[in-house]
C-alpha positions in Angstrom: 1.9 91.6 23.7 5.1 93.7 23.8 6.5 93.9 20.2 3.9 91.6 18.9 0.4 92.2 17.6 -2.6 89.7 17.4 -5.5 90.3 15.0 -8.4 87.9 14.9 -10.4 87.8 11.7 -12.5 85.0 10.2 -11.6 82.8 13.2 -7.9 83.1 12.2 -5.5 84.8 14.7 -2.6 86.5 12.9 0.4 86.9 15.2 2.9 89.5 13.9 6.2 90.0 15.6 6.7 93.8 15.4 10.1 95.2 15.8 11.2 95.4 12.1 14.1 97.8 12.7 15.8 94.9 14.6 14.4 92.1 12.4 11.8 91.2 15.0 13.9 89.7 17.7 12.6 88.0 20.8 13.1 89.4 24.3 12.6 87.7 27.7 9.2 89.4 28.0 8.1 88.4 24.5 9.1 84.8 25.1 6.9 84.6 28.2 4.0 86.4 26.5 4.1 84.1 23.5 4.2 81.1 25.8 1.2 82.3 27.7 -0.8 83.2 24.6 -0.2 79.9 22.9 -1.1 78.1 26.2 -4.3 80.0 26.3 -5.4 78.7 22.9 -6.4 75.5 24.6 -9.3 77.4 26.2 -10.1 79.9 23.3 -12.9 78.6 21.1 -12.9 81.8 19.0 -9.6 80.9 17.4 -9.6 78.1 14.8 -6.2 78.6 13.2 -3.1 80.7 13.7 -0.8 82.5 11.3 2.6 83.5 12.7 4.7 86.1 10.8 7.1 89.0 11.2 6.7 92.7 10.3 8.7 94.3 7.5 10.8 92.0 5.3 11.9 89.5 8.0 10.4 86.8 10.1 12.5 86.8 13.3 16.2 87.2 14.1 16.0 85.1 17.3 17.0 86.2 20.7 18.0 89.8 20.9 21.8 90.1 21.4 21.5 93.0 23.8 18.4 92.1 25.6 19.0 88.4 26.0 22.5 87.1 24.9 24.4 89.7 27.0 22.4 89.3 30.2 22.6 85.5 30.0 26.4 85.7 30.4 25.9 87.1 34.0 23.1 84.8 35.2 23.4 82.0 37.8 23.0 78.3 36.7 19.5 78.2 38.2 18.5 81.4 36.3 19.9 80.0 33.0 17.9 76.8 33.5 14.8 78.9 34.2 15.3 80.7 30.9 16.0 77.6 28.8 12.9 75.9 30.3 10.8 78.9 29.5 11.9 78.9 25.8 11.1 75.1 25.6 7.8 75.7 27.2 6.9 78.1 24.4 7.4 75.3 21.8 5.5 72.9 24.0 2.6 75.4 24.1 2.6 75.7 20.4 2.5 72.0 19.9 -0.2 71.5 22.6 -2.5 74.2 21.1 -5.3 72.4 19.2 -5.3 75.0 16.4 -3.1 74.5 13.3 -0.3 77.1 13.2 0.8 78.3 9.8 4.1 80.3 9.6 4.6 82.9 6.8 8.4 83.3 6.6 10.4 86.0 4.7 13.9 87.3 5.1 15.8 86.4 8.2 14.5 83.4 10.2 17.3 82.7 12.6 18.0 81.0 16.0 14.8 81.0 18.1 13.0 82.5 15.1 13.8 79.3 13.1 12.5 77.3 16.0 9.2 79.2 15.9 8.9 78.3 12.2 9.9 74.7 12.9 7.3 74.4 15.7 4.5 75.5 13.4 2.4 72.9 11.7 2.8 74.4 8.2 5.4 76.8 6.7 5.2 79.0 3.7 8.3 80.9 2.7 10.0 83.0 0.1 13.0 82.2 -2.2 15.0 85.0 -0.6 14.4 83.8 3.0 17.3 82.5 5.1 16.6 79.9 7.8 19.5 79.4 10.2 19.7 77.3 13.4 22.8 79.3 14.4 23.2 78.4 18.0 26.7 77.0 17.4 27.8 80.5 16.3 27.4 81.7 19.9 29.0 78.6 21.4 25.8 76.7 22.1 24.6 73.3 20.9 22.0 72.7 18.2 19.8 71.0 20.8 17.7 74.1 21.5 13.9 74.2 22.1 13.4 70.7 20.6 15.5 71.2 17.4 17.3 67.9 17.6 13.9 66.1 18.0 11.8 68.0 15.5 14.1 69.2 12.6 15.3 65.7 11.6 11.6 64.6 11.3 10.9 67.5 9.0 13.9 67.5 6.7 15.8 64.3 7.5 18.6 63.4 9.9 21.6 64.2 7.7 20.3 67.6 6.5 19.3 68.6 10.1 22.7 67.5 11.4 24.4 69.7 8.9 22.4 72.7 9.7 22.7 72.2 13.5 26.5 71.5 13.4 27.4 74.4 11.0 24.8 77.0 11.8 24.7 77.9 8.1 21.6 79.4 6.6 19.2 77.2 4.6 18.0 79.0 1.5 14.4 79.3 0.5 14.9 76.9 -2.4 16.6 74.4 -0.1 13.9 74.8 2.6 11.2 74.0 0.0 13.1 71.1 -1.6 13.9 69.6 1.8 10.3 69.8 3.0 10.7 72.6 5.6 8.5 74.8 3.5 5.2 73.5 2.1 5.4 76.0 -0.7 7.3 79.1 -1.9 5.5 82.4 -2.6 6.6 85.9 -3.6 7.5 88.2 -0.7 4.4 90.3 -1.2 2.2 87.2 -1.3 3.6 84.9 1.3 1.4 86.2 4.2 -1.7 86.1 2.0 -0.9 82.5 1.0 -0.4 81.4 4.6 -3.6 83.3 5.7 -5.6 81.7 2.9 -4.5 78.2 4.1 -5.3 79.1 7.7 -8.8 80.3 6.7 -9.4 77.0 4.9 -8.4 75.1 8.0 -10.6 77.3 10.2 -13.6 76.6 8.0 -13.0 72.9 8.1 -13.6 70.3 10.9 -11.6 72.0 13.6 -12.3 69.2 16.1 -10.8 66.7 13.7 -7.9 69.0 13.0 -7.1 69.2 16.7 -7.1 65.4 16.8 -4.8 65.2 13.8 -2.4 67.6 15.5 -2.5 65.7 18.8 -1.9 62.4 17.1 0.9 63.7 14.9 2.6 64.7 18.1 1.8 61.7 20.2 2.7 59.0 17.6 6.3 60.1 17.3 7.2 57.9 20.3 4.7 55.1 19.6 5.5 51.7 18.1 3.4 51.1 14.9 0.9 48.7 16.4 0.3 51.0 19.3 -0.1 54.0 16.9 -2.7 52.1 14.8 -4.7 51.3 18.0 -4.5 54.9 19.1 -5.7 56.1 15.8 -8.6 53.6 15.9 -9.7 55.1 19.2 -9.3 58.7 17.9 -11.4 58.1 14.8 -14.1 56.3 16.8 -14.2 59.3 19.2 -14.7 61.7 16.2 -17.4 59.5 14.8 -19.5 60.4 17.8 -19.1 64.1 17.0 -21.8 66.4 15.5 -19.5 67.4 12.7 -19.3 63.8 11.5 -23.1 63.7 11.3 -23.2 67.2 9.7 -20.9 65.9 6.9 -23.1 62.9 6.3 -26.2 65.0 6.2 -24.6 67.5 3.8 -23.6 64.7 1.5 -27.1 63.4 1.4 -28.4 66.9 0.6 -25.6 67.5 -2.0 -24.3 70.6 -0.2 -21.1 71.7 1.4 -21.0 70.8 5.1 -20.7 73.6 7.7 -18.6 72.4 10.5 -19.0 73.8 14.0 -16.1 72.1 15.9 -18.2 69.8 18.1 
């Protein structure tokens, strides 16, 4: 990918946004490449978990002012809709990927960069990080790439509304206290922490993890009784898997199960 690097090790794909001199911004090309890469994960059995991070001391500054914001002011309505749909499709691809996505966030995490962190399954940050959904600062609404749907579910309606209306930055301590971050780590340890978590997920029952992710997404819009029935079907399906039998046999033999994702 242009301005991004993917390294696969121990079944964990580490995706690093690599334009540190500009705080790792997104371009039209990178948006599309990330969308396509995450979409491809549905067919990539070699990847069991993903870590998303930024090079240098920042996560992502969002859409590049010169490469994206400026050109958008001259586009036709149809071209603008094409762009906003593409950015939304990136989030949909992240949520549809069966692999858990773990974000390692340091420094600036703003605009579409904050959306990438939000769209991840788990987030580990630093005390010095600054997460800002700053669309209002460029005259746009907070309803960007699913923010109005997802952020309130993560940190609560009132807190999300404040951030989306004001565009102010959420400090690392706030992000942790409000549940946006799962934990805080030192800047030189946050990527290691996120990768360690991802490795643990990759070594676990990845078929079951994929089902958990799918149901977390699907049950947002389900009434409780419907959700309970859907979970009953999901668990029954997994009870037919080889991994379920492997876990039982490992228990009988007093050893740690080795899951194979089938």
